[in-house]
Each structure stands twice: as structure tokens, then as C-alpha cells.
FIKOLZA-1660 file (N, C-alpha, C; in steps of 0.1 Angstrom, whole numbers, plus 5000, padded with zeros to 4 digits):
% residues 139
   i   px   py   pz ch aa at
   1 5259 5047 5052  A  M  N
   1 5250 5036 5057  A  M CA
   1 5236 5041 5056  A  M  C
   2 5227 5032 5051  A  S  N
   2 5213 5035 5049  A  S CA
   2 5205 5032 5062  A  S  C
   3 5194 5039 5063  A  D  N
   3 5184 5035 5073  A  D CA
   3 5175 5025 5066  A  D  C
   4 5169 5017 5075  A  H  N
   4 5159 5007 5070  A  H CA
   4 5146 5008 5077  A  H  C
   5 5135 5005 5070  A  Y  N
   5 5122 5007 5075  A  Y CA
   5 5113 4994 5073  A  Y  C
   6 5104 4992 5083  A  E  N
   6 5093 4983 5081  A  E CA
   6 5082 4992 5076  A  E  C
   7 5076 4988 5065  A  V  N
   7 5065 4995 5059  A  V CA
   7 5053 4986 5058  A  V  C
   8 5041 4990 5063  A  V  N
   8 5029 4982 5063  A  V CA
   8 5018 4991 5057  A  V  C
   9 5011 4985 5047  A  F  N
   9 4998 4990 5043  A  F CA
   9 4988 4979 5047  A  F  C
  10 4978 4984 5054  A  S  N
  10 4967 4975 5059  A  S CA
  10 4954 4982 5058  A  S  C
  11 4947 4980 5046  A  T  N
  11 4935 4988 5044  A  T CA
  11 4926 4981 5034  A  T  C
  12 4914 4985 5033  A  F  N
  12 4905 4980 5023  A  F CA
  12 4902 4991 5013  A  F  C
  13 4902 4987 5000  A  L  N
  13 4898 4996 4989  A  L CA
  13 4884 4993 4985  A  L  C
  14 4877 5003 4981  A  R  N
  14 4863 5001 4976  A  R CA
  14 4863 4992 4964  A  R  C
  15 4852 4985 4963  A  D  N
  15 4850 4975 4952  A  D CA
  15 4851 4982 4938  A  D  C
  16 4847 4995 4937  A  D  N
  16 4848 5002 4925  A  D CA
  16 4861 5009 4922  A  D  C
  17 4872 5004 4929  A  T  N
  17 4885 5010 4926  A  T CA
  17 4888 5007 4911  A  T  C
  18 4893 5018 4904  A  P  N
  18 4896 5016 4890  A  P CA
  18 4906 5005 4887  A  P  C
  19 4904 4999 4876  A  A  N
  19 4913 4988 4871  A  A CA
  19 4927 4993 4870  A  A  C
  20 4929 5006 4866  A  T  N
  20 4942 5011 4865  A  T CA
  20 4949 5012 4878  A  T  C
  21 4942 5015 4889  A  V  N
  21 4949 5016 4902  A  V CA
  21 4952 5001 4907  A  V  C
  22 4943 4992 4904  A  L  N
  22 4946 4978 4908  A  L CA
  22 4958 4973 4900  A  L  C
  23 4958 4976 4887  A  A  N
  23 4970 4972 4879  A  A CA
  23 4983 4978 4884  A  A  C
  24 4982 4990 4888  A  A  N
  24 4994 4997 4894  A  A CA
  24 4999 4990 4906  A  A  C
  25 4989 4986 4915  A  L  N
  25 4993 4979 4927  A  L CA
  25 4999 4965 4924  A  L  C
  26 4993 4958 4915  A  R  N
  26 4998 4945 4911  A  R CA
  26 5012 4946 4905  A  R  C
  27 5015 4957 4898  A  W  N
  27 5028 4959 4893  A  W CA
  27 5038 4962 4904  A  W  C
  28 5034 4971 4913  A  H  N
  28 5043 4974 4925  A  H CA
  28 5046 4961 4933  A  H  C
  29 5036 4952 4934  A  M  N
  29 5038 4940 4942  A  M CA
  29 5045 4929 4934  A  M  C
  30 5048 4931 4921  A  G  N
  30 5055 4921 4913  A  G CA
  30 5046 4910 4908  A  G  C
  31 5033 4912 4909  A  I  N
  31 5023 4903 4903  A  I CA
  31 5022 4904 4888  A  I  C
  32 5022 4917 4883  A  D  N
  32 5023 4920 4869  A  D CA
  32 5037 4924 4865  A  D  C
  33 5041 4920 4853  A  D  N
  33 5054 4923 4848  A  D CA
  33 5057 4937 4843  A  D  C
  34 5046 4943 4838  A  E  N
  34 5048 4956 4832  A  E CA
  34 5040 4967 4839  A  E  C
  35 5045 4979 4840  A  A  N
  35 5038 4990 4846  A  A CA
  35 5027 4995 4837  A  A  C
  36 5016 4999 4842  A  P  N
  36 5005 5004 4834  A  P CA
  36 5010 5017 4827  A  P  C
  37 5005 5019 4815  A  D  N
  37 5009 5030 4807  A  D CA
  37 5007 5044 4813  A  D  C
  38 4996 5045 4822  A  D  N
  38 4993 5058 4827  A  D CA
  38 4999 5061 4841  A  D  C
  39 5009 5052 4845  A  L  N
  39 5016 5054 4858  A  L CA
  39 5028 5063 4855  A  L  C
  40 5029 5074 4862  A  D  N
  40 5040 5084 4860  A  D CA
  40 5053 5078 4865  A  D  C
  41 5063 5076 4856  A  P  N
  41 5075 5069 4859  A  P CA
  41 5084 5078 4869  A  P  C
  42 5081 5091 4870  A  D  N
  42 5089 5099 4879  A  D CA
  42 5084 5096 4894  A  D  C
  43 5071 5093 4895  A  D  N
  43 5066 5090 4909  A  D CA
  43 5066 5075 4912  A  D  C
  44 5067 5067 4901  A  H  N
  44 5067 5052 4903  A  H CA
  44 5078 5046 4894  A  H  C
  45 5090 5049 4897  A  P  N
  45 5101 5045 4888  A  P CA
  45 5104 5030 4887  A  P  C
  46 5100 5022 4898  A  Y  N
  46 5101 5008 4898  A  Y CA
  46 5092 5002 4908  A  Y  C
  47 5090 4989 4908  A  P  N
  47 5081 4983 4918  A  P CA
  47 5086 4986 4932  A  P  C
  48 5077 4991 4941  A  L  N
  48 5081 4995 4954  A  L CA
  48 5076 4985 4965  A  L  C
  49 5067 4976 4961  A  L  N
  49 5061 4967 4971  A  L CA
  49 5065 4953 4969  A  L  C
  50 5077 4951 4964  A  L  N
  50 5082 4937 4961  A  L CA
  50 5087 4931 4974  A  L  C
  51 5082 4918 4977  A  P  N
  51 5088 4911 4988  A  P CA
  51 5103 4909 4985  A  P  C
  52 5111 4910 4994  A  G  N
  52 5125 4908 4991  A  G CA
  52 5133 4902 5003  A  G  C
  53 5141 4911 5009  A  Q  N
  53 5150 4907 5019  A  Q CA
  53 5143 4902 5031  A  Q  C
  54 5145 4889 5036  A  P  N
  54 5137 4884 5047  A  P CA
  54 5143 4889 5060  A  P  C
  55 5144 4902 5062  A  R  N
  55 5150 4907 5074  A  R CA
  55 5140 4910 5085  A  R  C
  56 5127 4910 5082  A  L  N
  56 5117 4912 5092  A  L CA
  56 5113 4899 5098  A  L  C
  57 5110 4898 5111  A  P  N
  57 5104 4885 5116  A  P CA
  57 5091 4882 5109  A  P  C
  58 5090 4870 5104  A  G  N
  58 5078 4866 5096  A  G CA
  58 5080 4868 5082  A  G  C
  59 5090 4876 5077  A  G  N
  59 5092 4878 5063  A  G CA
  59 5083 4889 5057  A  G  C
  60 5086 4892 5045  A  D  N
  60 5078 4901 5037  A  D CA
  60 5065 4895 5033  A  D  C
  61 5054 4903 5032  A  I  N
  61 5041 4898 5028  A  I CA
  61 5035 4908 5019  A  I  C
  62 5029 4904 5007  A  V  N
  62 5022 4913 4999  A  V CA
  62 5009 4905 4995  A  V  C
  63 4998 4912 4996  A  S  N
  63 4985 4906 4993  A  S CA
  63 4975 4916 4988  A  S  C
  64 4968 4913 4977  A  L  N
  64 4957 4921 4972  A  L CA
  64 4947 4912 4967  A  L  C
  65 4935 4911 4973  A  H  N
  65 4925 4903 4968  A  H CA
  65 4911 4908 4972  A  H  C
  66 4901 4905 4964  A  R  N
  66 4888 4909 4966  A  R CA
  66 4881 4900 4976  A  R  C
  67 4875 4906 4986  A  T  N
  67 4869 4898 4997  A  T CA
  67 4855 4902 4999  A  T  C
  68 4847 4893 5004  A  V  N
  68 4833 4896 5008  A  V CA
  68 4834 4903 5022  A  V  C
  69 4827 4914 5023  A  Q  N
  69 4827 4922 5035  A  Q CA
  69 4814 4920 5043  A  Q  C
  70 4803 4918 5035  A  E  N
  70 4790 4916 5042  A  E CA
  70 4780 4911 5032  A  E  C
  71 4770 4904 5037  A  F  N
  71 4758 4900 5029  A  F CA
  71 4747 4909 5033  A  F  C
  72 4740 4916 5023  A  T  N
  72 4729 4925 5026  A  T CA
  72 4717 4920 5018  A  T  C
  73 4706 4926 5021  A  S  N
  73 4694 4923 5014  A  S CA
  73 4695 4926 4999  A  S  C
  74 4704 4935 4995  A  S  N
  74 4705 4939 4981  A  S CA
  74 4717 4931 4975  A  S  C
  75 4723 4923 4982  A  G  N
  75 4734 4914 4976  A  G CA
  75 4747 4915 4985  A  G  C
  76 4757 4909 4979  A  T  N
  76 4770 4908 4986  A  T CA
  76 4778 4920 4984  A  T  C
  77 4784 4925 4994  A  R  N
  77 4793 4937 4993  A  R CA
  77 4807 4933 4994  A  R  C
  78 4815 4937 4984  A  Y  N
  78 4829 4933 4983  A  Y CA
  78 4838 4946 4985  A  Y  C
  79 4850 4943 4989  A  E  N
  79 4861 4953 4989  A  E CA
  79 4874 4946 4986  A  E  C
  80 4884 4954 4982  A  W  N
  80 4897 4949 4979  A  W CA
  80 4905 4950 4992  A  W  C
  81 4910 4939 4996  A  E  N
  81 4919 4939 5008  A  E CA
  81 4933 4940 5004  A  E  C
  82 4940 4951 5009  A  L  N
  82 4954 4954 5006  A  L CA
  82 4962 4952 5019  A  L  C
  83 4971 4942 5019  A  F  N
  83 4980 4941 5030  A  F CA
  83 4994 4939 5025  A  F  C
  84 5003 4947 5029  A  V  N
  84 5017 4947 5025  A  V CA
  84 5025 4949 5038  A  V  C
  85 5035 4941 5040  A  R  N
  85 5045 4943 5051  A  R CA
  85 5059 4940 5045  A  R  C
  86 5067 4950 5043  A  I  N
  86 5079 4949 5036  A  I CA
  86 5090 4956 5043  A  I  C
  87 5102 4954 5039  A  Y  N
  87 5114 4960 5044  A  Y CA
  87 5120 4969 5033  A  Y  C
  88 5121 4982 5037  A  W  N
  88 5126 4992 5027  A  W CA
  88 5139 4998 5032  A  W  C
  89 5147 5002 5022  A  V  N
  89 5159 5010 5025  A  V CA
  89 5154 5025 5023  A  V  C
  90 5161 5034 5029  A  D  N
  90 5156 5048 5030  A  D CA
  90 5154 5054 5017  A  D  C
  91 5161 5050 5006  A  D  N
  91 5158 5056 4993  A  D CA
  91 5144 5054 4988  A  D  C
  92 5138 5044 4992  A  L  N
  92 5124 5041 4987  A  L CA
  92 5114 5050 4994  A  L  C
  93 5117 5056 5005  A  T  N
  93 5108 5065 5012  A  T CA
  93 5105 5077 5004  A  T  C
  94 5113 5080 4994  A  L  N
  94 5110 5092 4986  A  L CA
  94 5097 5090 4978  A  L  C
  95 5093 5078 4976  A  Y  N
  95 5081 5075 4968  A  Y CA
  95 5069 5071 4976  A  Y  C
  96 5070 5072 4989  A  L  N
  96 5059 5068 4998  A  L CA
  96 5046 5077 4995  A  L  C
  97 5048 5090 4993  A  D  N
  97 5037 5098 4990  A  D CA
  97 5030 5094 4977  A  D  C
  98 5037 5090 4967  A  A  N
  98 5031 5086 4954  A  A CA
  98 5022 5074 4957  A  A  C
  99 5027 5064 4965  A  L  N
  99 5018 5052 4968  A  L CA
  99 5006 5056 4976  A  L  C
 100 5007 5065 4986  A  L  N
 100 4996 5069 4993  A  L CA
 100 4986 5077 4985  A  L  C
 101 4991 5085 4976  A  E  N
 101 4982 5093 4967  A  E CA
 101 4975 5083 4957  A  E  C
 102 4981 5073 4953  A  L  N
 102 4975 5063 4944  A  L CA
 102 4963 5056 4951  A  L  C
 103 4964 5052 4963  A  I  N
 103 4953 5045 4970  A  I CA
 103 4943 5053 4977  A  I  C
 104 4948 5065 4982  A  A  N
 104 4939 5073 4991  A  A CA
 104 4925 5076 4986  A  A  C
 105 4923 5079 4973  A  P  N
 105 4909 5082 4969  A  P CA
 105 4900 5070 4969  A  P  C
 106 4906 5058 4971  A  H  N
 106 4898 5046 4969  A  H CA
 106 4897 5038 4982  A  H  C
 107 4902 5043 4993  A  V  N
 107 4902 5036 5006  A  V CA
 107 4887 5036 5011  A  V  C
 108 4883 5024 5015  A  A  N
 108 4869 5022 5019  A  A CA
 108 4866 5027 5033  A  A  C
 109 4875 5028 5042  A  R  N
 109 4872 5031 5056  A  R CA
 109 4882 5042 5061  A  R  C
 110 4876 5052 5067  A  R  N
 110 4885 5062 5073  A  R CA
 110 4894 5057 5084  A  R  C
 111 4905 5064 5086  A  G  N
 111 4914 5060 5097  A  G CA
 111 4926 5053 5093  A  G  C
 112 4931 5045 5102  A  Y  N
 112 4943 5037 5101  A  Y CA
 112 4944 5030 5088  A  Y  C
 113 4956 5031 5081  A  G  N
 113 4958 5023 5069  A  G CA
 113 4972 5017 5068  A  G  C
 114 4979 5018 5079  A  G  N
 114 4993 5012 5079  A  G CA
 114 5003 5021 5086  A  G  C
 115 5015 5018 5085  A  Y  N
 115 5026 5026 5091  A  Y CA
 115 5039 5024 5085  A  Y  C
 116 5049 5033 5089  A  I  N
 116 5063 5031 5085  A  I CA
 116 5070 5033 5099  A  I  C
 117 5080 5025 5100  A  R  N
 117 5088 5025 5113  A  R CA
 117 5103 5021 5110  A  R  C
 118 5112 5029 5115  A  D  N
 118 5126 5026 5115  A  D CA
 118 5128 5012 5121  A  D  C
 119 5136 5004 5115  A  E  N
 119 5137 4990 5120  A  E CA
 119 5141 4989 5135  A  E  C
 120 5148 4999 5140  A  Y  N
 120 5153 4999 5154  A  Y CA
 120 5145 5008 5163  A  Y  C
 121 5134 5013 5158  A  D  N
 121 5126 5022 5166  A  D CA
 121 5114 5015 5171  A  D  C
 122 5108 5020 5183  A  I  N
 122 5096 5015 5188  A  I CA
 122 5084 5024 5183  A  I  C
 123 5087 5036 5180  A  E  N
 123 5077 5046 5175  A  E CA
 123 5074 5043 5160  A  E  C
 124 5062 5045 5156  A  M  N
 124 5058 5044 5142  A  M CA
 124 5050 5056 5138  A  M  C
 125 5051 5058 5125  A  T  N
 125 5043 5069 5119  A  T CA
 125 5032 5062 5111  A  T  C
 126 5019 5065 5115  A  T  N
 126 5008 5058 5109  A  T CA
 126 5003 5065 5096  A  T  C
 127 4997 5058 5087  A  F  N
 127 4990 5063 5076  A  F CA
 127 4976 5064 5079  A  F  C
 128 4970 5076 5079  A  N  N
 128 4956 5079 5082  A  N CA
 128 4949 5084 5070  A  N  C
 129 4938 5077 5066  A  F  N
 129 4931 5081 5054  A  F CA
 129 4917 5087 5058  A  F  C
 130 4913 5097 5050  A  H  N
 130 4900 5103 5052  A  H CA
 130 4896 5111 5040  A  H  C
 131 4884 5110 5036  A  D  N
 131 4878 5118 5026  A  D CA
 131 4886 5118 5013  A  D  C
 132 4891 5107 5009  A  G  N
 132 4899 5106 4996  A  G CA
 132 4913 5111 4997  A  G  C
 133 4918 5114 5009  A  T  N
 133 4932 5118 5010  A  T CA
 133 4938 5112 5023  A  T  C
 134 4950 5116 5026  A  Y  N
 134 4957 5111 5038  A  Y CA
 134 4964 5122 5045  A  Y  C
 135 4967 5119 5058  A  D  N
 135 4975 5129 5066  A  D CA
 135 4989 5128 5061  A  D  C
 136 4996 5140 5060  A  P  N
 136 5010 5140 5056  A  P CA
 136 5018 5131 5065  A  P  C
 137 5028 5125 5059  A  V  N
 137 5037 5116 5066  A  V CA
 137 5051 5122 5067  A  V  C
 138 5055 5124 5080  A  E  N
 138 5068 5129 5083  A  E CA
 138 5077 5118 5087  A  E  C
 139 5088 5115 5080  A  I  N
 139 5097 5104 5083  A  I CA
 139 5110 5110 5089  A  I  C
% end
């Protein structure tokens, strides 16, 4: 019997996030059909952020879009809004670090960036980003 998890990514990526990282995220979300050539298939064997089984209240959600964050005297400042809430079987948790490593160098704001929680647990393990990296996640 497998364990199941609610996985949430809720963070902003800098506007200068490389096109290759954005392409990898779009592939993981099922927006693009083919994986980018530079994505390591050992770390990213298949799309991991696909909405699927509607077992979470409210259903699965995946969203990546460029948003206006503020208007300044030098112009408009944009960031990429990344929000994912999906249901994972435990086998997918093997690739969580690869996803966190993909986005960590491009996170726009330090601190909270999402969480993973066993579907029957009230405790969650948060993803915390800082200085281009993240705190290790123990599941």
C-alpha cells in the first residue's frame, strides 16, 4: 500500500528566470509535450506536476504565469508566479529534491515556498528557500 501526499509549491520566481527552467516547469505541469533537452532524465524521468486524481478537496491546481508585482519610477517589476497543489503517491517523493533544486536558484523571496503533507496528517514539512538554495526536506 502506498502513502499519498498533498504537495504544494507556492512561490514567486524572478523575472530573469532562464527560459530552460520555465520550459522544464511547463513540461512538468503538462503544458508542454516534450521535456527540454538539458533536463536530466534521471532526476526528471516524467512530468511530476501533472494535475490528476481529484482526491484533494478543491482538486489539483497547476499555475505558472508572469505577474506584475509593483510599479516603480523605473518601470513595472514582474515575477513568475508558481502555484501547484497536487496529489502524489510516495514514489514521486524520490524526485522532490530535483524539483526544489530546479527552482531554488530563481526564487524571488526568501522563506516559505510550499509544503508536503501526508494526506492523513495534520503536520506538514515546509519548503524554505534562501540564498539560491533550500532547506533539506525530510519526509
